[in-house]
N, C-alpha and C positions, 0 to 999 in steps of 0.2 A: 695290677690285676690283669690277667690275660682275658681275651674275649670270651673264652669258654666259661671261666669263673664269673665274669660279669653277667653273661646270659643266665647262668645258674642262679646268681644272686637276684636278678630281676624276676626270674620265674618263682623263686621262693617268696619274694615280696608280693607278687601277684596272688599267690596261693593264700596269703594271709587276708586278702581283701574279700569282704563278703560280697556275694553275687545276689542281685535282686532279679526276679523274673515276674514281670507283670503280663506276660503273654499267655502263660498257662492258667493264671488266676489273676484277678484284678486287685488283690489285696496282699500286703506283706506286713509281717509283724517285726518291729524293731525295738531296740533299747534306746534310751536317751543318748548314750555315747555313740551308737550307730547313726542316729538321726543327725548328730553333729558332724558326721563324716560325709553327709550328702552334699550335693553341689548347691551353694548358696546363690540364688539368683539376685542380681543387684541392678539398680537403675544406673544411669550414666554418672550420677553423683555418688555412687557407691552405697546408697541407702537400699534397704530391702525392697524388692520389687512388689511383694504382696503384703498388705496389711500393716505396713510401717514397722514391722518387726519380724525377725526370723522365728520359725516355729519353735526351734530348740531354745532360743533366747526367751520366748514367752513362757515356756515350761520352767526354765531355770528361775526366772524372776518371780513367778508365782510360788515356786518352792521356797525361795528366800523370804517372801512375804509370810508364808505359813510358819516358817521357822522363827521369824522375827516376833511372831505373836505367841511364841512358846508352845506351839503345837507340833506333834510328830507326824510325819507323812512318809509315804512311799509312792513312787510312780509306777502305775500299772503298765501293762503292755501298751506300746504305741503302735497304732495301725496307720498305714498309708494305703491309699487306694487310687487307682487310675480309672476315672470315670469316662475316659475316652470320648469326651465331648469336643466336637469340631472347634478348633481354635482355642479351647480352654481345657486341654487335657490335664488330668490330675498329676501326671508324671511326664517328664521329658528327659531325654538322655543327651548329654554333651559328648559328641563323637570324638572331640579332641582329647578330653579327659579319659574316655574309654580306651583310646589307643595307648595311653600310658599304663592304665591299671588292668586292662583286659575287658573282654565282653561281659556286660552285665554288672560291672563293678559298682558298688554302692556309691563311690566317690563321684561317679559320672551322672548320678540320678538327681534331678531337681524334683522335689516332692512338694506338691501344692495342696494336697488334700490329706490332712493328718488329724487323727483323733486319739485322745488318751484320757484316762481318768487318774486323778491324784487321790490316793486313799488317805484319809485322816483318821487315825486310830483313837484319838482322845474321845472319852465318853462313849466308847463302843459298848454294846451289849452282846449277848450270845448270838443274836440274830443279825445285827447290822452294825456297820461303822458309817463313816460319811465319805461320799465320793464327790469330787469336784471334776465335772466333765468339761473337756476342752475340745471344741471343734474348730479347726483352722483350715480354711479352704479359699477358693478363688473369690467367693462373694464377700468374705470377711471372717470375723471371729465370733463364735458364740460360746458362752459358758453357763453352766448351771450347777448348783450345789444342793445335795440332799442325801437321804439314806442310801447306802449301798448294801443290798442284801447279800450276805456272805456266801451262802450256799450256792447261789446261782449268778452272783455278780450282777444283779439287776440294779441299775441306777434309777433312783426315784427322785424327781424334782417336784416337791409338794407345794411349792409356792412360787408363783410367777415373779414375785419381787426378788427372788433369789436366782434370777437369770439375767444375763446381759448379752447384748449383741451389738456389733459395729455396723449392722446393715438391717434393712427392713423398715419398720414404721417410724413414727415420730419419736419414740423413746430410744432410738438407737444412740450409741455412744461412738463418736468418731475418733476421739483422742485416746491413744494407748495409755497415757498416764492416768486419764480418768477411768479407763477400764480397770487398770491395776489398783486404783484407789477403791473401787467398788469391791474388788476381791479383798483388799485390806479391811474394809468395813465388815465384810462377811466374817473374817477371821476374828476381828475385835468383838463381834457379837456371836461368836461360835456357840457358846454355851446356851444362850437364849434360843438360837435357831435349832440347835440339836434337840433341846427340850421340847420345843414346839412340834418338831417332826415326830418325836417319839409319842407325843400325845395324839397326833393325827393317826399314826399307825395303830395305837391302842383303840381308838374309836372305830377304825376300819375293822379291827378284829372282833369288836363287839357287835357289829352290824351283820346280821344273817341275811343272806339273799336266797331267793328261790328261782326255779326255772322260768316262771312267768316274768319275773323282773328282768332277768338277763336277756330273755328273748325280746322283751320290749326295748331294752337298752340297745340291743343289736340293731333293731329297727331304727332307732334314733340315730345311731352311728352311720347307718346306711343313708339315711335322709340327709345328714350333714354332708356326707361324701358326694351325694348326687347334686346337691345345691352348689357346693363349692366347685365341682367339676363341670357343671352345666354352662353352656354358652348362651342360654336363654336370658334375655335382658330382664324379664320380669322376676326370674329366680335370683338373678344377681343382686337384686334389691334386698333380698333376704340375707345375703352373705355377711353383711356388716354385723349382724347379731350373732354370728357363729364363730367369731375369733379369727386370728390370723391364719390358722391352719387346722386341719382336722386331726383328731386323735389317732385315727386309723384310716389308711387308704383301703381301696377295694380288696386287694390281695390280703392285707392284714386283717380285715374284718372276717374274711373267709377262714384264715388261719386261726384267728381268735375263737370263732365259733367252733371249729373243729377241736381245738385244744380244750375249750370249755366242756364240750360234750365228752371228750375222752377222760377229762378229770372227773366228770360225773360217774362214768363207768368205773374208773379206778377207785373212787371213794364209795361207790355203790349208793350214792345219794345225790340229789340235785341241790341240796342245801350246803352252802359253804359261805365263809366269811367274805366280806367285801375286800379284805386284804388279799385273800387267795385269788379272787377275781382280778384285782388290780395287778397282781404279779404275773398273771397269764399274759397280759398285754406288755408289761415292761420287759418281758423276755425278748420282744421284737426290737427294742430300741438299743441295738448293739451294732458295731461295725460289721458289715457283711450282710446284715439283715435290713437295715434302714440306711438310706443315703446320709452321709455325715451332716449336711446342713439341716436335716430333719430330725436328728436324734434327740436333741434337747427340746426343740419346739414341739414335737409330737408328744414327748414325755410330759411337758407342761400342760399341753392341751388335754391329755388324758386325765391328769390329776384334777384340772379345773372342771372337767366334765363331771367327774365323780363327786367332787366337793359340792358342786351346785346341785347335782341330782340327789345326794344323800344328806345335804345340809351339814357338812362336816365343819 
């Protein structure tokens, strides 16, 4: 092959490589096959540098567990984000690999902050199926399973027992095999969990809320946020009773209030079901709207708040 043909061949090869651009926007959408093309960061002993497992390997192994339990599944879009945190960037580019494949080549990108949902279609109804959310990032891995509302792709985690994390409090799981065993247990008890969630949704639909209730609830959410964000020692003593995280941060409370009021205008009534109110908030728990490490934990906190408030 002469040099001209060789150059043309290399150019054609580079054209086939997907380009990622985290400069114009900090989030990119990938398929699992594309995720497998990204640069795998390894320790000196060749083990994965983050979380003891590669992100694509984690997704693959969870898929195999679902399949082994006789359930059908599909992997939703995979999101990668660059949080641009000093010393802990969500994305880095290997310049040596980039020289081979071209500027922005997917092969040169190491992705440390990845989120996806695996959809399980068994026992689905007209409104929802089941979503298993996976957040993989520099702090660790967090997962949760619960209803996925079809029309808006809202992930709902209605029971904190159906979430697991490799970081955080005393209940964290450090071992990857243990983490995957918990997923296997979820799948073995899939019918029981799905039935429970459908009953909770049914109860939410039967509970009617009014304007005064929601305004009081917004006040409670603001109080939780103030206490958890405060640096005052006396207020910090109260934090232990408020859970690990707040359901909504300040910006989300503002957005929730606005969306609730707009919903009232749209429906021409302030009376709506608790399920409708619940879904106003779960709309925020998505990549690009909530930071990956908070998607599952805030989702759980919101459900726990409502379960306690309305005795579900």
